[in-house]
C-alpha positions, -999 to +999 in steps of 0.1 A: -053-056+815-066-080+789-073-070+753-109-062+745-131-089+729-138-080+692-167-089+670-148-102+639-163-111+605-143-133+581-155-132+545-146-162+523-165-182+497-158-217+512-149-223+549-131-256+549-096-271+548-096-282+511-081-251+494-051-229+502-068-197+512-096-216+528-072-235+551-055-202+561-089-187+570-100-217+590-067-218+610-070-180+617-106-185+629-094-213+652-068-190+667-093-162+673-124-180+684-115-183+721-106-146+724-132-130+701-166-134+686-161-147+651-187-149+623-178-163+588-198-152+557-195-179+531-214-199+505-207-231+524-188-243+555-176-276+569-186-269+605-168-300+617-135-281+608-145-249+625-146-241+662-181-247+676-184-210+687-178-196+651-211-184+637-217-194+601-238-171+579-244-187+544-245-163+514-274-170+491-280-178+463-251-200+457-245-202+419-237-237+405-210-222+383-177-218+402-167-188+381-201-171+384-201-178+421-167-160+424-179-131+404-211-125+424-198-133+458-187-098+468-221-083+460-241-112+475-221-111+507-226-073+510-263-080+513-259-100+545-228-087+563-240-070+595-228-034+599-221-038+636-190-059+634-158-043+648-137-057+620-146-072+586-117-092+571-118-099+533-097-123+513-082-101+486-109-083+468-138-106+477-157-080+498-170-046+488-165-028+521-138-045+542-119-030+571-089-053+564-079-077+537-056-107+536-042-113+501-034-148+490-026-142+453-022-115+427-047-119+399-027-101+372+001-126+378-023-155+379-036-144+345-001-141+332+006-176+345-023-191+327-010-176+294+025-189+300+013-224+310-008-226+278+025-221+258+043-247+279+017-274+274+016-266+236-022-262+236-043-231+232-065-219+260-100-234+258-131-212+259-135-217+296-099-207+303-101-176+280-133-166+298-115-170+331-087-147+320-112-120+308-130-122+341-098-119+361-089-087+341-123-071+342-135-081+376-110-097+400-081-074+393-103-043+396-117-055+429-082-063+441-069-028+432-100-012+447-093-029+481-056-020+480-064+016+473-093+019+498-076+001+527-040+015+528-020+001+557-048-023+564-039-048+536-019-079+544-002-104+521+007-140+530+044-135+520+070-108+514+071-118+478+034-114+473+034-080+490+060-069+465+041-084+436+008-067+446+025-033+450+042-035+417+011-048+398-013-022+411+011+008+415+005+012+453+032+021+478+049-011+491+047+002+527+009+001+526+010-037+524+022-057+554+035-093+551+018-117+575+033-150+565+013-182+564+017-208+591+019-245+595+004-269+620+035-283+637+015-308+657+008-326+623+037-316+602+070-324+621+099-348+618+079-374+636+061-381+603+092-402+594+077-429+614+055-436+584+084-438+561+087-476+559+050-482+555+045-458+527+076-469+509+065-506+512+032-497+496+051-480+468+075-510+464+105-490+476+132-497+501+146-473+527+177-465+505+156-454+474+157-417+467+122-403+468+111-367+459+076-355+467+053-334+444+020-325+460-009-304+449-033-298+420-033-277+387-002-296+376+009-275+347+010-244+369+027-263+397+053-276+373+049-314+374+062-315+338+093-297+350+097-322+379+093-352+356+119-339+331+142-331+359+139-367+371+148-379+336+178-356+334+192-363+369+221-388+370+208-403+403+179-427+401+153-406+420+117-417+423+088-391+423+058-395+445+029-375+430+001-367+454-030-349+442-052-349+412-056-330+379-080-331+350-049-338+328-036-366+349-037-392+321-015-369+300+011-366+328+011-403+333+017-408+296+045-381+298+061-401+326+060-433+305+074-415+274+103-402+295+110-438+307+098-431+342+068-454+344+084-473+373+098-442+390+068-419+390+042-430+415+008-413+410-013-420+442-041-395+438-055-372+465-053-378+502-068-363+533-038-374+553-007-359+535+016-361+566+028-397+560+037-387+524+061-361+536+075-386+561+083-410+533+101-385+511+137-372+510+128-337+496+100-316+482+100-305+445+079-275+437+086-259+403+055-237+403+050-208+379+035-186+406+026-189+443+016-166+471+031-186+499+027-224+491+015-242+522+032-274+510+066-257+513+059-250+550+045-285+556+076-301+540+099-279+560+081-287+592+085-324+584+123-319+580+125-320+542+148-299+520+126-278+497+135-274+460+114-244+448+113-223+417+123-186+418+087-177+408+072-197+437+097-186+463+078-166+490+108-145+500+111-163+534+117-198+546+139-213+518+176-204+514+208-223+510+205-237+545+170-252+540+168-260+503+173-246+468+157-216+450+160-225+414+153-213+378+122-231+366+141-254+343+144-292+344+182-290+343+183-267+373+161-291+394+181-321+381+213-306+393+199-299+427+185-335+429+220-348+421+235-326+447+212-340+474+216-376+461+254-374+464+255-360+499+232-377+525+247-356+553+238-324+535+202-337+530+199-344+567+214-310+577+191-292+553+161-311+567+170-302+603+175-266+594+141-265+575+123-280+605+139-255+628+131-226+604+094-238+601+090-233+639+089-196+633+059-199+609+028-207+630-009-199+626-007-183+660+020-159+647-001-149+617-032-145+637-015-124+663-001-100+636-036-094+623-051-092+657-027-064+668-038-044+637-075-051+644-072-038+680-052-007+670-079+000+643-107-003+668-090+018+695-085+046+670-121+045+657 
């Protein structure tokens, strides 16, 4: 007997593949769309990235200010969400009356991260950043806690580590939050990306024997690009660093690289809509983030067969261990030592890469979608 067809509502501000939680939501909708009726409530959607049978309901008005839009979204969405859905899935605390919620971050830790990063960069928070922190404390953290308290055993986090963080931050029982780990598109991110290795390296002016680490993402102070650059400077081996992504402070980081004597070894290539070849060109991923839920780049790198060097603060609690990479203190010297370890042992690099690719096979969007779907069906059958 087949499972009943559900009427599912997914609530998210932007339905596209450009941000982390947005990508998760789109992949989940792709997994569900053939088995269930799916409606997404959002400010905007890239319908070319959604299944054709997903219904898009746009929340209006759409404030021009990103921060104001995030503040108002739960209340604006509540005005248009139909009461007849079998399941309403929120993202964290972005919905006033969800049946389930999938958490991608912990706002109190994000606020703490912003304060710590301000110290690291040696510059006080600007007015916009201070306002962001106040809003997180007074609005986002309260909505987050409200959802966790109102939906016990119906809250999911994208990693074991995030589930632990949320329970601790909000004082709720850990067993009321289930980990549903993020996935990766293994059709795109797999060891076959190495076919692009020579082409990308030629464009960078590098030979096949050059050691190349990859840093990919935005918000570079939080992701730890400064840690990666200083690690490169301290390492004995002559590593190059491929920096993919953009940041408002990009000029400062390029100057930092030059000041560290890395002008010829730090390659800033900007954003790309096709990141897979970048993974294929690299020998490892470097991710010294201050905080992460479950970084998708770590899954993509592992899927492509790269060892992952990740900070203890960014480690999701699964995927990375001594077989697949290094979980490190967020210090340049720690990452430098790991880079030298990999540089001096090509066979270990290759073994870690193979183990990472094999491990990544257990992290699929279908697996995450199925975990949530089972809970949805149980919820409806008990209603």
